[in-house]
C-alpha positions in Angstrom: -192.9 50.1 22.8 -190.7 49.0 25.7 -187.7 50.1 27.7 -184.4 49.5 26.0 -182.2 46.9 27.4 -178.4 46.6 26.7 -178.8 43.4 24.8 -181.4 44.9 22.4 -178.8 46.6 20.2 -176.5 43.5 19.8 -178.3 42.3 16.7 -177.9 45.6 14.9 -174.7 46.2 12.8 -175.4 49.9 12.0 -176.4 52.7 14.3 -178.1 55.6 12.6 -178.0 58.4 15.1 -179.2 62.0 15.5 -177.0 64.7 16.9 -178.9 67.6 18.4 -180.7 66.3 21.5 -178.8 63.0 21.5 -175.1 63.8 21.4 -175.5 67.4 22.6 -177.9 70.3 23.2 -176.2 73.3 21.7 -172.9 73.6 23.7 -173.8 71.1 26.4 -172.6 67.5 25.8 -174.9 64.7 26.8 -172.2 62.5 28.2 -174.4 59.5 29.1 -175.2 59.1 25.4 -171.6 59.9 24.2 -170.1 57.2 26.4 -172.6 54.7 25.2 -172.0 55.5 21.5 -168.2 55.2 22.0 -168.9 51.7 23.6 -171.1 50.7 20.7 -168.3 51.7 18.2 -165.8 49.7 20.3 -168.1 46.7 19.9 -167.8 46.9 16.1 -171.0 48.8 15.3 -171.1 51.2 12.3 -172.0 54.7 13.4 -173.7 57.0 10.9 -174.9 60.4 12.2 -177.8 62.0 10.3 -178.8 65.5 11.3 -181.5 67.9 10.0 -179.4 70.8 11.2 -178.4 72.6 8.0 -176.2 75.3 9.6 -172.9 73.6 9.8 -170.5 71.8 7.4 -169.9 68.1 7.9 -166.3 68.8 8.8 -167.5 70.8 11.8 -169.3 67.8 13.0 -166.4 65.4 12.3 -164.2 67.6 14.4 -166.6 67.9 17.3 -167.3 64.2 17.4 -163.6 63.4 17.4 -163.1 65.8 20.3 -165.7 63.7 22.2 -163.9 60.5 21.3 -166.5 59.3 18.8 -165.2 58.0 15.4 -168.0 58.3 13.0 -168.3 56.2 9.8 -170.4 58.8 8.0 -172.1 62.1 8.6 -175.1 63.3 6.6 -176.7 66.7 7.0 -179.8 68.0 5.5 -177.7 70.5 3.6 -175.5 67.9 1.9 -178.6 65.8 1.1 -180.3 68.9 -0.3 -177.4 69.7 -2.6 -177.4 66.1 -3.9 -181.1 66.3 -4.6 -180.7 69.6 -6.6 -177.8 68.1 -8.6 -179.9 65.2 -9.6 -182.7 67.6 -10.6 -180.3 69.6 -12.7 -180.8 72.8 -10.7 -177.9 75.2 -11.1 -179.1 78.5 -9.7 -180.9 79.0 -6.3 -181.9 81.7 -3.9 -180.8 80.4 -0.5 -182.1 81.2 3.0 -179.6 79.6 5.4 -176.2 79.7 7.0 -172.7 78.5 6.3 -173.4 74.8 6.1 -176.1 75.2 3.4 -174.0 77.7 1.4 -171.0 75.4 1.5 -173.0 72.3 0.4 -174.6 74.1 -2.5 -171.4 75.8 -3.8 -169.2 72.8 -3.4 -171.6 71.0 -5.7 -171.4 73.6 -8.4 -174.8 75.3 -7.5 -174.7 79.1 -7.8 -176.4 81.1 -5.1 -178.0 84.1 -6.8 -180.3 87.1 -6.1 -182.1 87.1 -9.5 -184.0 84.5 -11.5 -183.3 81.4 -9.4 -184.6 78.0 -10.5 -185.2 77.1 -6.8 -185.6 78.6 -3.4 -183.8 76.6 -0.8 -184.5 77.2 2.9 -182.8 76.1 6.0 -182.2 77.5 9.5 -181.1 81.2 9.3 -180.5 83.1 12.5 -180.3 86.4 10.5 -183.6 85.8 8.8 -185.4 89.1 8.2 -188.2 90.8 6.3 -186.1 91.4 3.2 -185.2 87.7 2.9 -188.8 86.8 3.5 -190.0 89.1 0.7 -187.4 87.9 -1.8 -188.0 84.2 -1.1 -191.8 84.5 -1.1 -191.8 86.3 -4.4 -189.5 83.8 -6.1 -191.8 81.0 -4.8 -195.0 82.9 -5.7 -193.8 83.2 -9.3 -193.0 79.5 -9.7 -189.4 78.7 -8.4 -189.0 75.2 -7.0 -189.5 75.4 -3.2 -187.1 73.2 -1.3 -186.9 72.9 2.5 -183.9 71.3 4.1 -186.2 70.3 7.0 -189.3 71.3 8.9 -188.0 71.1 12.4 -190.1 73.4 14.6 -187.4 73.9 17.2 -184.5 72.4 19.1 -184.3 72.4 22.9 -181.7 74.3 24.8 -181.2 74.6 28.6 -183.4 77.6 29.0 -186.1 76.9 26.4 -186.3 76.3 22.7 -184.6 77.7 19.6 -186.9 78.1 16.6 -185.9 75.8 13.7 -185.9 75.9 10.0 -189.6 74.9 9.9 -190.6 78.2 11.3 -188.9 80.0 8.5 -190.3 77.7 5.9 -193.7 78.3 7.3 -193.4 82.1 7.0 -192.4 81.8 3.3 -195.1 79.3 2.6 -197.8 81.4 4.3 -196.6 84.5 2.4 -196.4 82.9 -1.0 -199.4 80.7 -0.7 -197.4 77.5 -1.6 -196.2 74.6 0.5 -192.6 73.3 -0.2 -192.4 71.1 -3.3 -190.0 68.9 -1.4 -188.7 68.5 2.2 -185.3 66.8 2.3 -184.6 66.1 5.9 -186.1 63.5 8.4 -188.6 62.0 8.4 -188.4 62.0 4.6 -186.5 59.5 2.5 -184.2 61.8 0.6 -181.7 62.2 3.5 -181.4 58.4 3.7 -180.8 57.8 -0.1 -178.0 55.4 -1.0 -177.7 54.1 2.6 -177.8 50.4 3.2 -180.4 50.0 5.9 -180.0 46.2 6.5 -179.2 45.6 10.1 -179.8 49.3 11.0 -181.5 50.9 14.0 -182.3 54.6 14.3 -181.7 56.5 17.5 -183.3 59.9 18.0 -185.0 62.4 20.4 -187.6 63.7 18.1 -190.7 61.7 17.5 -191.8 63.7 14.5 -188.5 63.4 12.6 -186.2 60.6 13.9 -188.8 58.1 15.1 -191.3 58.8 12.2 -188.4 58.3 9.7 -187.6 54.9 11.1 -191.2 53.9 10.9 -191.4 55.1 7.2 -188.2 53.2 6.4 -189.3 50.1 8.2 -186.4 50.0 10.6 -186.4 49.7 14.4 -186.2 52.9 16.5 -184.9 54.0 19.9 -186.5 57.1 21.4 -184.2 58.8 23.9 -185.7 61.3 26.3 -182.7 63.7 26.3 -184.1 66.2 23.7 -187.2 67.6 22.1 -189.9 65.1 23.1 -190.8 63.2 26.3 -192.6 60.0 26.9 -196.0 61.6 27.3 -195.7 62.9 23.7 -195.9 59.4 22.2 -199.6 59.2 22.9 -200.2 62.8 22.0 -198.5 62.5 18.6 -199.5 58.9 17.9 -195.9 58.0 16.9 -194.7 54.9 18.8 -191.0 53.9 18.8 -189.9 50.3 19.3 -187.7 51.2 22.4 -187.3 54.1 24.6 -184.7 55.1 27.2 -184.0 58.1 29.5 -180.5 58.0 27.9 -178.2 55.4 26.5 -175.9 55.1 29.6 -176.9 51.6 30.6 -175.6 50.3 27.2 
């Protein structure tokens, strides 16, 4: 692991980049990284944004990135990747714990969201999660429904602390039902990267346990930016070492 230099990214044709913690933290834009990403795009790099956040539709991200002057080549969310996985498995009825982005991805792929006899329970971030949802989801899982997590992110950083992530909700359902998820779609797992050409790609992220670990699993170089969830001292603690690190991408 070494500090990132401007010339280090010249040999990569595709930039795979996280959103939360790299481009923004909730409503706060990380301008040093945004300016660098615009510069990389201007130098002919392909920009693909991959986020574990299941709460929003891709169109929401397209619009916000355009407002920041970033022209993305592709946006993949854990919700869209989850819907693709379910379609391939022939799943047509699910009980979903989540928000607009997850519901949109499921329904736009012809998957019915139901309250009775689901084939699968699909869990993402849900800021209205309550005991009734926990009870329903846990019972469906307990009695054999496929248990699918969009991601296992513990939290995301905000200016005044952390926001619990989908992983905290998945853990509650898992503990109550006595079953771990049958599949986790988001980073660091391969499902969210399916059908991507990873030749000449580098992965930029702020989370060692999702972004950087994903790159290591995929066998592609990684850049760890210190603008989000983890800090440099976490590398030794978690035993997950990126190829490069940077306080932010401004020098690029």
